[in-house]
Jmol script that loads the backbone (N, CA, C; Angstrom):
load data "model"
ATOM      1  N   MET A   1     -19.496   5.827 -10.207  1.00  0.00           N
ATOM      2  CA  MET A   1     -18.215   5.638  -9.542  1.00  0.00           C
ATOM      3  C   MET A   1     -18.401   6.043  -8.083  1.00  0.00           C
ATOM      4  N   ASP A   2     -17.990   5.186  -7.153  1.00  0.00           N
ATOM      5  CA  ASP A   2     -18.133   5.500  -5.743  1.00  0.00           C
ATOM      6  C   ASP A   2     -17.048   6.480  -5.294  1.00  0.00           C
ATOM      7  N   ASN A   3     -17.199   6.998  -4.061  1.00  0.00           N
ATOM      8  CA  ASN A   3     -16.272   8.020  -3.572  1.00  0.00           C
ATOM      9  C   ASN A   3     -14.843   7.511  -3.471  1.00  0.00           C
ATOM     10  N   ALA A   4     -14.652   6.235  -3.074  1.00  0.00           N
ATOM     11  CA  ALA A   4     -13.295   5.692  -2.944  1.00  0.00           C
ATOM     12  C   ALA A   4     -12.617   5.632  -4.300  1.00  0.00           C
ATOM     13  N   ALA A   5     -13.343   5.155  -5.318  1.00  0.00           N
ATOM     14  CA  ALA A   5     -12.775   5.087  -6.667  1.00  0.00           C
ATOM     15  C   ALA A   5     -12.515   6.480  -7.208  1.00  0.00           C
ATOM     16  N   SER A   6     -13.431   7.406  -6.924  1.00  0.00           N
ATOM     17  CA  SER A   6     -13.260   8.784  -7.372  1.00  0.00           C
ATOM     18  C   SER A   6     -12.026   9.408  -6.734  1.00  0.00           C
ATOM     19  N   SER A   7     -11.851   9.172  -5.427  1.00  0.00           N
ATOM     20  CA  SER A   7     -10.701   9.706  -4.709  1.00  0.00           C
ATOM     21  C   SER A   7      -9.399   9.127  -5.251  1.00  0.00           C
ATOM     22  N   LYS A   8      -9.404   7.800  -5.507  1.00  0.00           N
ATOM     23  CA  LYS A   8      -8.206   7.142  -6.038  1.00  0.00           C
ATOM     24  C   LYS A   8      -7.877   7.699  -7.423  1.00  0.00           C
ATOM     25  N   SER A   9      -8.916   7.876  -8.252  1.00  0.00           N
ATOM     26  CA  SER A   9      -8.713   8.414  -9.596  1.00  0.00           C
ATOM     27  C   SER A   9      -8.178   9.842  -9.518  1.00  0.00           C
ATOM     28  N   HIS A  10      -8.745  10.638  -8.590  1.00  0.00           N
ATOM     29  CA  HIS A  10      -8.300  12.021  -8.433  1.00  0.00           C
ATOM     30  C   HIS A  10      -6.835  12.075  -8.009  1.00  0.00           C
ATOM     31  N   LYS A  11      -6.448  11.216  -7.068  1.00  0.00           N
ATOM     32  CA  LYS A  11      -5.063  11.212  -6.601  1.00  0.00           C
ATOM     33  C   LYS A  11      -4.113  10.836  -7.729  1.00  0.00           C
ATOM     34  N   ARG A  12      -4.546   9.902  -8.593  1.00  0.00           N
ATOM     35  CA  ARG A  12      -3.703   9.510  -9.722  1.00  0.00           C
ATOM     36  C   ARG A  12      -3.507  10.709 -10.654  1.00  0.00           C
ATOM     37  N   HIS A  13      -4.629  11.431 -10.959  1.00  0.00           N
ATOM     38  CA  HIS A  13      -4.516  12.611 -11.815  1.00  0.00           C
ATOM     39  C   HIS A  13      -3.650  13.681 -11.150  1.00  0.00           C
ATOM     40  N   GLN A  14      -3.912  13.923  -9.877  1.00  0.00           N
ATOM     41  CA  GLN A  14      -3.192  14.959  -9.160  1.00  0.00           C
ATOM     42  C   GLN A  14      -1.701  14.654  -9.115  1.00  0.00           C
ATOM     43  N   GLY A  15      -1.351  13.400  -8.873  1.00  0.00           N
ATOM     44  CA  GLY A  15       0.048  13.012  -8.810  1.00  0.00           C
ATOM     45  C   GLY A  15       0.749  13.226 -10.136  1.00  0.00           C
ATOM     46  N   SER A  16       0.125  12.822 -11.223  1.00  0.00           N
ATOM     47  CA  SER A  16       0.779  12.956 -12.517  1.00  0.00           C
ATOM     48  C   SER A  16       0.925  14.420 -12.910  1.00  0.00           C
ATOM     49  N   LEU A  17      -0.049  15.246 -12.541  1.00  0.00           N
ATOM     50  CA  LEU A  17       0.049  16.656 -12.886  1.00  0.00           C
ATOM     51  C   LEU A  17       1.119  17.341 -12.039  1.00  0.00           C
ATOM     52  N   THR A  18       1.153  17.019 -10.753  1.00  0.00           N
ATOM     53  CA  THR A  18       2.133  17.624  -9.870  1.00  0.00           C
ATOM     54  C   THR A  18       3.537  17.178 -10.270  1.00  0.00           C
ATOM     55  N   ASP A  19       3.683  15.883 -10.625  1.00  0.00           N
ATOM     56  CA  ASP A  19       4.986  15.371 -11.033  1.00  0.00           C
ATOM     57  C   ASP A  19       5.515  16.126 -12.246  1.00  0.00           C
ATOM     58  N   SER A  20       4.637  16.567 -13.140  1.00  0.00           N
ATOM     59  CA  SER A  20       5.072  17.284 -14.335  1.00  0.00           C
ATOM     60  C   SER A  20       5.289  18.769 -14.046  1.00  0.00           C
ATOM     61  N   GLY A  21       5.055  19.183 -12.813  1.00  0.00           N
ATOM     62  CA  GLY A  21       5.329  20.561 -12.424  1.00  0.00           C
ATOM     63  C   GLY A  21       4.242  21.539 -12.796  1.00  0.00           C
ATOM     64  N   GLU A  22       3.078  21.072 -13.112  1.00  0.00           N
ATOM     65  CA  GLU A  22       1.996  21.961 -13.522  1.00  0.00           C
ATOM     66  C   GLU A  22       1.066  22.207 -12.344  1.00  0.00           C
ATOM     67  N   GLU A  23       1.499  23.082 -11.429  1.00  0.00           N
ATOM     68  CA  GLU A  23       0.742  23.380 -10.217  1.00  0.00           C
ATOM     69  C   GLU A  23      -0.643  23.948 -10.544  1.00  0.00           C
ATOM     70  N   GLY A  24      -0.740  24.792 -11.574  1.00  0.00           N
ATOM     71  CA  GLY A  24      -2.027  25.374 -11.958  1.00  0.00           C
ATOM     72  C   GLY A  24      -3.020  24.308 -12.364  1.00  0.00           C
ATOM     73  N   ASP A  25      -2.545  23.279 -13.071  1.00  0.00           N
ATOM     74  CA  ASP A  25      -3.423  22.182 -13.471  1.00  0.00           C
ATOM     75  C   ASP A  25      -3.914  21.420 -12.255  1.00  0.00           C
ATOM     76  N   SER A  26      -3.070  21.288 -11.251  1.00  0.00           N
ATOM     77  CA  SER A  26      -3.466  20.598 -10.028  1.00  0.00           C
ATOM     78  C   SER A  26      -4.623  21.337  -9.368  1.00  0.00           C
ATOM     79  N   GLN A  27      -4.532  22.657  -9.307  1.00  0.00           N
ATOM     80  CA  GLN A  27      -5.608  23.464  -8.731  1.00  0.00           C
ATOM     81  C   GLN A  27      -6.865  23.357  -9.584  1.00  0.00           C
ATOM     82  N   LEU A  28      -6.703  23.321 -10.888  1.00  0.00           N
ATOM     83  CA  LEU A  28      -7.833  23.180 -11.795  1.00  0.00           C
ATOM     84  C   LEU A  28      -8.580  21.877 -11.518  1.00  0.00           C
ATOM     85  N   TRP A  29      -7.825  20.771 -11.413  1.00  0.00           N
ATOM     86  CA  TRP A  29      -8.456  19.480 -11.138  1.00  0.00           C
ATOM     87  C   TRP A  29      -9.098  19.478  -9.758  1.00  0.00           C
ATOM     88  N   ALA A  30      -8.514  20.160  -8.807  1.00  0.00           N
ATOM     89  CA  ALA A  30      -9.108  20.247  -7.468  1.00  0.00           C
ATOM     90  C   ALA A  30     -10.454  20.969  -7.537  1.00  0.00           C
ATOM     91  N   ASN A  31     -10.535  22.015  -8.357  1.00  0.00           N
ATOM     92  CA  ASN A  31     -11.800  22.736  -8.519  1.00  0.00           C
ATOM     93  C   ASN A  31     -12.854  21.864  -9.190  1.00  0.00           C
ATOM     94  N   PHE A  32     -12.450  21.131 -10.229  1.00  0.00           N
ATOM     95  CA  PHE A  32     -13.396  20.227 -10.880  1.00  0.00           C
ATOM     96  C   PHE A  32     -13.871  19.160  -9.892  1.00  0.00           C
ATOM     97  N   ASP A  33     -12.944  18.640  -9.103  1.00  0.00           N
ATOM     98  CA  ASP A  33     -13.289  17.620  -8.115  1.00  0.00           C
ATOM     99  C   ASP A  33     -14.305  18.174  -7.118  1.00  0.00           C
ATOM    100  N   LYS A  34     -14.082  19.397  -6.647  1.00  0.00           N
ATOM    101  CA  LYS A  34     -15.004  20.035  -5.699  1.00  0.00           C
ATOM    102  C   LYS A  34     -16.391  20.183  -6.328  1.00  0.00           C
ATOM    103  N   ASN A  35     -16.436  20.603  -7.588  1.00  0.00           N
ATOM    104  CA  ASN A  35     -17.717  20.784  -8.269  1.00  0.00           C
ATOM    105  C   ASN A  35     -18.440  19.456  -8.478  1.00  0.00           C
ATOM    106  N   PHE A  36     -17.690  18.413  -8.832  1.00  0.00           N
ATOM    107  CA  PHE A  36     -18.319  17.106  -8.999  1.00  0.00           C
ATOM    108  C   PHE A  36     -18.839  16.578  -7.664  1.00  0.00           C
ATOM    109  N   ARG A  37     -18.147  16.880  -6.581  1.00  0.00           N
ATOM    110  CA  ARG A  37     -18.625  16.458  -5.259  1.00  0.00           C
ATOM    111  C   ARG A  37     -19.925  17.178  -4.906  1.00  0.00           C
ATOM    112  N   GLN A  38     -20.043  18.452  -5.297  1.00  0.00           N
ATOM    113  CA  GLN A  38     -21.283  19.185  -5.062  1.00  0.00           C
ATOM    114  C   GLN A  38     -22.434  18.560  -5.849  1.00  0.00           C
ATOM    115  N   VAL A  39     -22.172  18.202  -7.105  1.00  0.00           N
ATOM    116  CA  VAL A  39     -23.188  17.543  -7.911  1.00  0.00           C
ATOM    117  C   VAL A  39     -23.583  16.228  -7.255  1.00  0.00           C
ATOM    118  N   GLN A  40     -22.594  15.446  -6.816  1.00  0.00           N
ATOM    119  CA  GLN A  40     -22.880  14.157  -6.193  1.00  0.00           C
ATOM    120  C   GLN A  40     -23.731  14.324  -4.941  1.00  0.00           C
ATOM    121  N   SER A  41     -23.490  15.387  -4.191  1.00  0.00           N
ATOM    122  CA  SER A  41     -24.270  15.652  -2.989  1.00  0.00           C
ATOM    123  C   SER A  41     -25.752  15.865  -3.340  1.00  0.00           C
ATOM    124  N   VAL A  42     -26.017  16.624  -4.387  1.00  0.00           N
ATOM    125  CA  VAL A  42     -27.403  16.851  -4.816  1.00  0.00           C
ATOM    126  C   VAL A  42     -28.016  15.540  -5.318  1.00  0.00           C
ATOM    127  N   LEU A  43     -27.242  14.755  -6.062  1.00  0.00           N
ATOM    128  CA  LEU A  43     -27.751  13.471  -6.554  1.00  0.00           C
ATOM    129  C   LEU A  43     -28.065  12.514  -5.403  1.00  0.00           C
ATOM    130  N   ASP A  44     -27.227  12.543  -4.371  1.00  0.00           N
ATOM    131  CA  ASP A  44     -27.482  11.710  -3.186  1.00  0.00           C
ATOM    132  C   ASP A  44     -28.785  12.147  -2.493  1.00  0.00           C
ATOM    133  N   ARG A  45     -28.990  13.454  -2.409  1.00  0.00           N
ATOM    134  CA  ARG A  45     -30.230  13.974  -1.821  1.00  0.00           C
ATOM    135  C   ARG A  45     -31.428  13.526  -2.660  1.00  0.00           C
ATOM    136  N   ASN A  46     -31.278  13.565  -3.985  1.00  0.00           N
ATOM    137  CA  ASN A  46     -32.364  13.127  -4.862  1.00  0.00           C
ATOM    138  C   ASN A  46     -32.699  11.656  -4.625  1.00  0.00           C
ATOM    139  N   ARG A  47     -31.667  10.839  -4.442  1.00  0.00           N
ATOM    140  CA  ARG A  47     -31.890   9.411  -4.170  1.00  0.00           C
ATOM    141  C   ARG A  47     -32.738   9.252  -2.906  1.00  0.00           C
ATOM    142  N   ALA A  48     -32.413  10.010  -1.860  1.00  0.00           N
ATOM    143  CA  ALA A  48     -33.163   9.940  -0.606  1.00  0.00           C
ATOM    144  C   ALA A  48     -34.602  10.431  -0.802  1.00  0.00           C
ATOM    145  N   LEU A  49     -34.762  11.499  -1.580  1.00  0.00           N
ATOM    146  CA  LEU A  49     -36.115  12.016  -1.854  1.00  0.00           C
ATOM    147  C   LEU A  49     -36.956  10.985  -2.599  1.00  0.00           C
ATOM    148  N   ILE A  50     -36.370  10.350  -3.605  1.00  0.00           N
ATOM    149  CA  ILE A  50     -37.091   9.353  -4.390  1.00  0.00           C
ATOM    150  C   ILE A  50     -37.506   8.183  -3.499  1.00  0.00           C
ATOM    151  N   LYS A  51     -36.620   7.775  -2.617  1.00  0.00           N
ATOM    152  CA  LYS A  51     -36.937   6.680  -1.697  1.00  0.00           C
ATOM    153  C   LYS A  51     -38.110   7.071  -0.799  1.00  0.00           C
ATOM    154  N   GLN A  52     -38.076   8.300  -0.284  1.00  0.00           N
ATOM    155  CA  GLN A  52     -39.156   8.758   0.600  1.00  0.00           C
ATOM    156  C   GLN A  52     -40.475   8.869  -0.161  1.00  0.00           C
ATOM    157  N   VAL A  53     -40.430   9.382  -1.377  1.00  0.00           N
ATOM    158  CA  VAL A  53     -41.642   9.483  -2.198  1.00  0.00           C
ATOM    159  C   VAL A  53     -42.228   8.089  -2.437  1.00  0.00           C
ATOM    160  N   ASP A  54     -41.359   7.138  -2.742  1.00  0.00           N
ATOM    161  CA  ASP A  54     -41.815   5.767  -2.988  1.00  0.00           C
ATOM    162  C   ASP A  54     -42.462   5.176  -1.740  1.00  0.00           C
ATOM    163  N   GLU A  55     -41.815   5.363  -0.590  1.00  0.00           N
ATOM    164  CA  GLU A  55     -42.378   4.842   0.667  1.00  0.00           C
ATOM    165  C   GLU A  55     -43.735   5.493   0.966  1.00  0.00           C
ATOM    166  N   ASN A  56     -43.817   6.804   0.774  1.00  0.00           N
ATOM    167  CA  ASN A  56     -45.086   7.508   1.006  1.00  0.00           C
ATOM    168  C   ASN A  56     -46.173   6.996   0.070  1.00  0.00           C
ATOM    169  N   HIS A  57     -45.800   6.789  -1.181  1.00  0.00           N
ATOM    170  CA  HIS A  57     -46.770   6.329  -2.171  1.00  0.00           C
ATOM    171  C   HIS A  57     -47.274   4.930  -1.822  1.00  0.00           C
ATOM    172  N   GLN A  58     -46.365   4.050  -1.432  1.00  0.00           N
ATOM    173  CA  GLN A  58     -46.749   2.677  -1.091  1.00  0.00           C
ATOM    174  C   GLN A  58     -47.607   2.607   0.168  1.00  0.00           C
ATOM    175  N   SER A  59     -47.442   3.577   1.060  1.00  0.00           N
ATOM    176  CA  SER A  59     -48.226   3.574   2.298  1.00  0.00           C
ATOM    177  C   SER A  59     -49.704   3.885   2.038  1.00  0.00           C
ATOM    178  N   ARG A  60     -49.981   4.601   0.966  1.00  0.00           N
ATOM    179  CA  ARG A  60     -51.350   4.999   0.587  1.00  0.00           C
ATOM    180  C   ARG A  60     -52.061   5.800   1.696  1.00  0.00           C
ATOM    181  N   ILE A  61     -51.290   6.389   2.580  1.00  0.00           N
ATOM    182  CA  ILE A  61     -51.854   7.257   3.622  1.00  0.00           C
ATOM    183  C   ILE A  61     -52.016   8.645   3.011  1.00  0.00           C
ATOM    184  N   PRO A  62     -53.234   9.205   3.074  1.00  0.00           N
ATOM    185  CA  PRO A  62     -53.477  10.503   2.416  1.00  0.00           C
ATOM    186  C   PRO A  62     -52.483  11.600   2.809  1.00  0.00           C
ATOM    187  N   ASP A  63     -52.132  11.681   4.103  1.00  0.00           N
ATOM    188  CA  ASP A  63     -51.192  12.719   4.542  1.00  0.00           C
ATOM    189  C   ASP A  63     -49.820  12.537   3.884  1.00  0.00           C
ATOM    190  N   ASN A  64     -49.395  11.289   3.727  1.00  0.00           N
ATOM    191  CA  ASN A  64     -48.108  11.019   3.072  1.00  0.00           C
ATOM    192  C   ASN A  64     -48.148  11.381   1.592  1.00  0.00           C
ATOM    193  N   MET A  65     -49.298  11.167   0.975  1.00  0.00           N
ATOM    194  CA  MET A  65     -49.439  11.527  -0.439  1.00  0.00           C
ATOM    195  C   MET A  65     -49.332  13.051  -0.604  1.00  0.00           C
ATOM    196  N   VAL A  66     -49.882  13.782   0.356  1.00  0.00           N
ATOM    197  CA  VAL A  66     -49.788  15.245   0.325  1.00  0.00           C
ATOM    198  C   VAL A  66     -48.327  15.678   0.506  1.00  0.00           C
ATOM    199  N   LYS A  67     -47.607  15.001   1.401  1.00  0.00           N
ATOM    200  CA  LYS A  67     -46.193  15.314   1.618  1.00  0.00           C
ATOM    201  C   LYS A  67     -45.375  15.101   0.341  1.00  0.00           C
ATOM    202  N   ASN A  68     -45.802  14.149  -0.481  1.00  0.00           N
ATOM    203  CA  ASN A  68     -45.073  13.870  -1.720  1.00  0.00           C
ATOM    204  C   ASN A  68     -45.038  15.066  -2.655  1.00  0.00           C
ATOM    205  N   VAL A  69     -46.048  15.916  -2.593  1.00  0.00           N
ATOM    206  CA  VAL A  69     -46.067  17.096  -3.460  1.00  0.00           C
ATOM    207  C   VAL A  69     -44.819  17.949  -3.199  1.00  0.00           C
ATOM    208  N   ALA A  70     -44.555  18.238  -1.941  1.00  0.00           N
ATOM    209  CA  ALA A  70     -43.383  19.057  -1.590  1.00  0.00           C
ATOM    210  C   ALA A  70     -42.085  18.321  -1.923  1.00  0.00           C
ATOM    211  N   LEU A  71     -42.057  17.002  -1.671  1.00  0.00           N
ATOM    212  CA  LEU A  71     -40.848  16.231  -1.958  1.00  0.00           C
ATOM    213  C   LEU A  71     -40.551  16.221  -3.461  1.00  0.00           C
ATOM    214  N   ILE A  72     -41.589  16.064  -4.257  1.00  0.00           N
ATOM    215  CA  ILE A  72     -41.409  16.046  -5.712  1.00  0.00           C
ATOM    216  C   ILE A  72     -41.012  17.431  -6.215  1.00  0.00           C
ATOM    217  N   GLN A  73     -41.540  18.479  -5.606  1.00  0.00           N
ATOM    218  CA  GLN A  73     -41.131  19.835  -5.982  1.00  0.00           C
ATOM    219  C   GLN A  73     -39.648  20.062  -5.676  1.00  0.00           C
ATOM    220  N   GLU A  74     -39.194  19.574  -4.504  1.00  0.00           N
ATOM    221  CA  GLU A  74     -37.773  19.688  -4.164  1.00  0.00           C
ATOM    222  C   GLU A  74     -36.926  18.892  -5.157  1.00  0.00           C
ATOM    223  N   LEU A  75     -37.387  17.701  -5.482  1.00  0.00           N
ATOM    224  CA  LEU A  75     -36.684  16.852  -6.447  1.00  0.00           C
ATOM    225  C   LEU A  75     -36.567  17.558  -7.794  1.00  0.00           C
ATOM    226  N   ASN A  76     -37.636  18.163  -8.237  1.00  0.00           N
ATOM    227  CA  ASN A  76     -37.634  18.897  -9.504  1.00  0.00           C
ATOM    228  C   ASN A  76     -36.638  20.058  -9.467  1.00  0.00           C
ATOM    229  N   GLY A  77     -36.615  20.791  -8.364  1.00  0.00           N
ATOM    230  CA  GLY A  77     -35.658  21.887  -8.219  1.00  0.00           C
ATOM    231  C   GLY A  77     -34.224  21.386  -8.222  1.00  0.00           C
ATOM    232  N   ASN A  78     -33.996  20.248  -7.575  1.00  0.00           N
ATOM    233  CA  ASN A  78     -32.651  19.672  -7.544  1.00  0.00           C
ATOM    234  C   ASN A  78     -32.198  19.221  -8.920  1.00  0.00           C
ATOM    235  N   ILE A  79     -33.126  18.692  -9.703  1.00  0.00           N
ATOM    236  CA  ILE A  79     -32.772  18.281 -11.063  1.00  0.00           C
ATOM    237  C   ILE A  79     -32.337  19.497 -11.869  1.00  0.00           C
ATOM    238  N   SER A  80     -33.033  20.608 -11.704  1.00  0.00           N
ATOM    239  CA  SER A  80     -32.638  21.849 -12.382  1.00  0.00           C
ATOM    240  C   SER A  80     -31.254  22.305 -11.929  1.00  0.00           C
ATOM    241  N   LYS A  81     -30.978  22.162 -10.626  1.00  0.00           N
ATOM    242  CA  LYS A  81     -29.653  22.519 -10.108  1.00  0.00           C
ATOM    243  C   LYS A  81     -28.569  21.668 -10.747  1.00  0.00           C
ATOM    244  N   VAL A  82     -28.810  20.360 -10.838  1.00  0.00           N
ATOM    245  CA  VAL A  82     -27.815  19.452 -11.413  1.00  0.00           C
ATOM    246  C   VAL A  82     -27.560  19.803 -12.872  1.00  0.00           C
ATOM    247  N   VAL A  83     -28.612  20.087 -13.615  1.00  0.00           N
ATOM    248  CA  VAL A  83     -28.452  20.478 -15.020  1.00  0.00           C
ATOM    249  C   VAL A  83     -27.600  21.740 -15.114  1.00  0.00           C
ATOM    250  N   SER A  84     -27.886  22.710 -14.268  1.00  0.00           N
ATOM    251  CA  SER A  84     -27.122  23.959 -14.264  1.00  0.00           C
ATOM    252  C   SER A  84     -25.664  23.719 -13.875  1.00  0.00           C
ATOM    253  N   MET A  85     -25.444  22.877 -12.869  1.00  0.00           N
ATOM    254  CA  MET A  85     -24.077  22.593 -12.414  1.00  0.00           C
ATOM    255  C   MET A  85     -23.273  21.887 -13.510  1.00  0.00           C
ATOM    256  N   TYR A  86     -23.901  20.921 -14.185  1.00  0.00           N
ATOM    257  CA  TYR A  86     -23.212  20.232 -15.279  1.00  0.00           C
ATOM    258  C   TYR A  86     -22.952  21.179 -16.444  1.00  0.00           C
ATOM    259  N   SER A  87     -23.881  22.081 -16.704  1.00  0.00           N
ATOM    260  CA  SER A  87     -23.685  23.068 -17.766  1.00  0.00           C
ATOM    261  C   SER A  87     -22.493  23.967 -17.447  1.00  0.00           C
ATOM    262  N   ASP A  88     -22.404  24.416 -16.195  1.00  0.00           N
ATOM    263  CA  ASP A  88     -21.269  25.246 -15.767  1.00  0.00           C
ATOM    264  C   ASP A  88     -19.957  24.474 -15.869  1.00  0.00           C
ATOM    265  N   LEU A  89     -19.974  23.207 -15.436  1.00  0.00           N
ATOM    266  CA  LEU A  89     -18.766  22.378 -15.525  1.00  0.00           C
ATOM    267  C   LEU A  89     -18.324  22.225 -16.977  1.00  0.00           C
ATOM    268  N   SER A  90     -19.275  21.988 -17.848  1.00  0.00           N
ATOM    269  CA  SER A  90     -18.963  21.821 -19.264  1.00  0.00           C
ATOM    270  C   SER A  90     -18.375  23.095 -19.846  1.00  0.00           C
ATOM    271  N   SER A  91     -18.977  24.213 -19.516  1.00  0.00           N
ATOM    272  CA  SER A  91     -18.495  25.502 -20.004  1.00  0.00           C
ATOM    273  C   SER A  91     -17.094  25.795 -19.474  1.00  0.00           C
ATOM    274  N   ASN A  92     -16.886  25.550 -18.185  1.00  0.00           N
ATOM    275  CA  ASN A  92     -15.574  25.784 -17.588  1.00  0.00           C
ATOM    276  C   ASN A  92     -14.517  24.876 -18.205  1.00  0.00           C
ATOM    277  N   PHE A  93     -14.865  23.618 -18.409  1.00  0.00           N
ATOM    278  CA  PHE A  93     -13.921  22.674 -18.992  1.00  0.00           C
ATOM    279  C   PHE A  93     -13.571  23.096 -20.417  1.00  0.00           C
ATOM    280  N   SER A  94     -14.585  23.489 -21.177  1.00  0.00           N
ATOM    281  CA  SER A  94     -14.356  23.920 -22.556  1.00  0.00           C
ATOM    282  C   SER A  94     -13.449  25.144 -22.596  1.00  0.00           C
ATOM    283  N   THR A  95     -13.696  26.096 -21.714  1.00  0.00           N
ATOM    284  CA  THR A  95     -12.873  27.315 -21.662  1.00  0.00           C
ATOM    285  C   THR A  95     -11.427  26.969 -21.336  1.00  0.00           C
ATOM    286  N   VAL A  96     -11.229  26.133 -20.333  1.00  0.00           N
ATOM    287  CA  VAL A  96      -9.880  25.750 -19.922  1.00  0.00           C
ATOM    288  C   VAL A  96      -9.188  24.977 -21.043  1.00  0.00           C
ATOM    289  N   PHE A  97      -9.918  24.082 -21.681  1.00  0.00           N
ATOM    290  CA  PHE A  97      -9.359  23.288 -22.764  1.00  0.00           C
ATOM    291  C   PHE A  97      -8.893  24.186 -23.910  1.00  0.00           C
ATOM    292  N   HIS A  98      -9.742  25.144 -24.302  1.00  0.00           N
ATOM    293  CA  HIS A  98      -9.379  26.034 -25.410  1.00  0.00           C
ATOM    294  C   HIS A  98      -8.245  26.975 -25.029  1.00  0.00           C
ATOM    295  N   GLN A  99      -8.209  27.430 -23.779  1.00  0.00           N
ATOM    296  CA  GLN A  99      -7.096  28.268 -23.333  1.00  0.00           C
ATOM    297  C   GLN A  99      -5.801  27.475 -23.353  1.00  0.00           C
ATOM    298  N   GLY A 100      -5.863  26.225 -22.931  1.00  0.00           N
ATOM    299  CA  GLY A 100      -4.683  25.360 -22.931  1.00  0.00           C
ATOM    300  C   GLY A 100      -4.189  25.100 -24.339  1.00  0.00           C
ATOM    301  N   SER A 101      -5.105  24.875 -25.275  1.00  0.00           N
ATOM    302  CA  SER A 101      -4.726  24.629 -26.672  1.00  0.00           C
ATOM    303  C   SER A 101      -4.062  25.852 -27.272  1.00  0.00           C
ATOM    304  N   ASN A 102      -4.615  27.015 -26.984  1.00  0.00           N
ATOM    305  CA  ASN A 102      -4.067  28.252 -27.544  1.00  0.00           C
ATOM    306  C   ASN A 102      -2.718  28.605 -26.922  1.00  0.00           C
ATOM    307  N   SER A 103      -2.522  28.319 -25.634  1.00  0.00           N
ATOM    308  CA  SER A 103      -1.269  28.692 -24.983  1.00  0.00           C
ATOM    309  C   SER A 103      -0.124  27.760 -25.358  1.00  0.00           C
ATOM    310  N   LYS A 104      -0.438  26.600 -25.928  1.00  0.00           N
ATOM    311  CA  LYS A 104       0.603  25.653 -26.317  1.00  0.00           C
ATOM    312  C   LYS A 104       0.873  25.693 -27.817  1.00  0.00           C
ATOM    313  N   GLY A 105       0.421  26.750 -28.450  1.00  0.00           N
ATOM    314  CA  GLY A 105       0.714  26.922 -29.868  1.00  0.00           C
ATOM    315  C   GLY A 105      -0.273  26.219 -30.771  1.00  0.00           C
ATOM    316  N   GLY A 106      -1.271  25.584 -30.221  1.00  0.00           N
ATOM    317  CA  GLY A 106      -2.270  24.897 -31.032  1.00  0.00           C
ATOM    318  C   GLY A 106      -3.452  25.790 -31.270  1.00  0.00           C
ATOM    319  N   ASP A 107      -3.283  26.833 -32.025  1.00  0.00           N
ATOM    320  CA  ASP A 107      -4.334  27.784 -32.288  1.00  0.00           C
ATOM    321  C   ASP A 107      -5.516  27.075 -32.937  1.00  0.00           C
ATOM    322  N   ALA A 108      -6.695  27.205 -32.326  1.00  0.00           N
ATOM    323  CA  ALA A 108      -7.872  26.465 -32.781  1.00  0.00           C
ATOM    324  C   ALA A 108      -8.614  27.181 -33.900  1.00  0.00           C
ATOM    325  N   LYS A 109      -8.128  28.355 -34.361  1.00  0.00           N
ATOM    326  CA  LYS A 109      -8.834  29.097 -35.401  1.00  0.00           C
ATOM    327  C   LYS A 109      -8.715  28.369 -36.732  1.00  0.00           C
ATOM    328  N   SER A 110      -9.813  28.404 -37.452  1.00  0.00           N
ATOM    329  CA  SER A 110      -9.853  27.745 -38.758  1.00  0.00           C
ATOM    330  C   SER A 110      -9.265  28.663 -39.819  1.00  0.00           C
ATOM    331  N   THR A 111      -8.557  28.083 -40.761  1.00  0.00           N
ATOM    332  CA  THR A 111      -7.991  28.881 -41.861  1.00  0.00           C
ATOM    333  C   THR A 111      -8.693  28.538 -43.165  1.00  0.00           C
ATOM    334  N   SER A 112      -9.882  27.931 -43.071  1.00  0.00           N
ATOM    335  CA  SER A 112     -10.593  27.508 -44.281  1.00  0.00           C
ATOM    336  C   SER A 112     -11.100  28.686 -45.084  1.00  0.00           C
ATOM    337  N   GLY A 113     -11.178  29.885 -44.511  1.00  0.00           N
ATOM    338  CA  GLY A 113     -11.676  31.045 -45.225  1.00  0.00           C
ATOM    339  C   GLY A 113     -10.613  31.723 -46.070  1.00  0.00           C
ATOM    340  N   GLU A 114      -9.359  31.307 -45.966  1.00  0.00           N
ATOM    341  CA  GLU A 114      -8.292  31.951 -46.721  1.00  0.00           C
ATOM    342  C   GLU A 114      -8.252  31.406 -48.147  1.00  0.00           C
ATOM    343  N   SER A 115      -7.915  32.266 -49.116  1.00  0.00           N
ATOM    344  CA  SER A 115      -7.861  31.834 -50.514  1.00  0.00           C
ATOM    345  C   SER A 115      -6.455  31.799 -51.009  1.00  0.00           C
TER     346      SER A 115
END
end "model"
wireframe off; spacefill off
backbone 0.3
color backbone group
């Protein structure tokens, strides 16, 4: 999804949440939006790194091949960052979802252990 579509989608979510009077939810979505933008920034950097690695590789110039080592190391580190960022987003979303379920009377505890 490109930035324009993402922005339009965010405004639609933000509008519906604000219209229902849930200011806290609006802030929550703003935080998720900020985090997704950070992830997108790293992914954009990775795209540029991959392009540079490809150009260096195609040039077959020894110095460029040596430069690829550092570029690939940066790419590897960025992939780890993205995994960590998505893990944090997932954890945060899960926490918020379960808090929301519990605060609205939808207790998520199982009663299967009762006899």
